[in-house]
C-alpha positions in Angstrom: 0.0 0.0 0.0 1.4 3.4 -1.0 2.0 5.9 1.8 -0.3 8.9 1.4 0.9 11.1 4.2 2.6 14.4 3.2 4.1 15.1 6.6 6.5 13.0 8.6 4.7 11.3 11.5 6.5 10.4 14.8 5.6 7.7 17.3 5.6 10.0 20.2 3.4 10.0 23.3 2.3 13.5 24.2 -0.2 14.2 27.1 -3.2 16.2 26.0 -6.5 17.6 27.1 -9.0 17.3 24.3 -12.4 19.1 24.4 -15.2 18.4 22.0 -16.9 21.6 20.8 -20.7 21.3 20.2 -22.4 24.3 18.7 -19.7 26.7 19.9 -20.3 25.5 23.5 -17.8 23.6 25.6 -18.4 19.9 25.4 -16.8 16.8 26.9 -13.2 17.1 28.2 -10.9 14.1 27.8 -7.4 13.6 29.2 -5.6 11.5 26.5 -2.2 10.9 25.0 -1.1 10.7 21.4 0.3 7.5 20.0 1.8 9.4 17.0 1.9 13.0 15.9 3.0 15.2 13.0 2.6 18.9 12.2 -0.8 18.3 10.7 -2.5 16.1 13.3 -2.3 13.3 15.8 -3.8 10.0 16.7 -5.2 9.7 20.3 -5.7 6.3 21.9 -9.2 6.1 23.5 -11.9 3.6 23.9 -14.5 6.3 23.6 -13.6 8.5 20.6 -15.6 11.6 19.6 -17.7 11.3 16.5 -16.1 12.1 13.1 -16.6 15.7 12.2 -16.5 16.9 15.8 -14.6 20.1 16.3 -12.1 19.9 19.1 -9.9 22.2 21.2 -6.6 20.7 22.5 -3.8 21.5 24.8 -0.7 19.4 24.2 2.2 19.4 26.6 5.5 19.0 24.8 8.6 18.1 26.8 11.3 19.7 24.7 14.9 19.9 26.0 15.8 22.7 23.7 12.8 24.8 24.8 14.4 25.2 28.3 17.3 27.0 26.7 15.0 29.3 24.8 12.3 30.2 27.3 13.6 29.0 30.6 11.1 26.1 30.9 11.5 22.5 30.1 8.0 22.0 28.7 5.7 24.1 26.6 1.9 24.1 26.1 0.5 24.1 22.6 -3.1 25.1 22.2 -4.6 24.1 18.9 -8.0 23.4 17.4 -8.9 20.7 14.9 -11.5 18.2 13.6 -11.9 14.5 14.3 -11.4 12.9 10.8 -11.4 9.2 11.7 -12.6 7.0 14.5 -11.9 3.4 15.3 -11.9 0.9 18.2 -8.5 2.0 19.4 -8.9 5.8 19.1 -9.4 8.8 16.9 -7.4 10.8 14.4 -7.5 14.6 14.6 -6.5 17.0 11.9 -5.0 20.2 13.3 -6.1 23.7 12.2 -3.2 26.0 11.2 -3.8 28.4 14.0 -2.1 27.5 17.3 -0.5 29.1 20.3 2.7 28.0 22.0 3.6 29.3 25.5 5.7 28.2 28.5 3.9 25.7 30.8 3.0 27.3 34.1 0.6 24.7 35.5 0.1 21.4 33.6 -3.0 21.5 31.4 -4.4 24.8 32.7 
């Protein structure tokens, strides 16, 4: 089978808080981890995935050694929105929007 991905994907577990957005109102909040991630999206392991097409808001906590040198913290928080594009028995795939925020982590997943 030919690989269709345009972006390199990494097998990397990243803690995340994922919130489903329903009609512009806050929805269900889930504490999950990625099983793999790339610049365009991630796969989250869960036995209870959100339905395909669900808009989500996410906070990912990235433990990056080099970030400490740049911002004085050893982890950063990335806030991004996206859409659930695929669901299965082991989890869900989320496609990230291009807008995101990166800032030093003060309190985990605040």
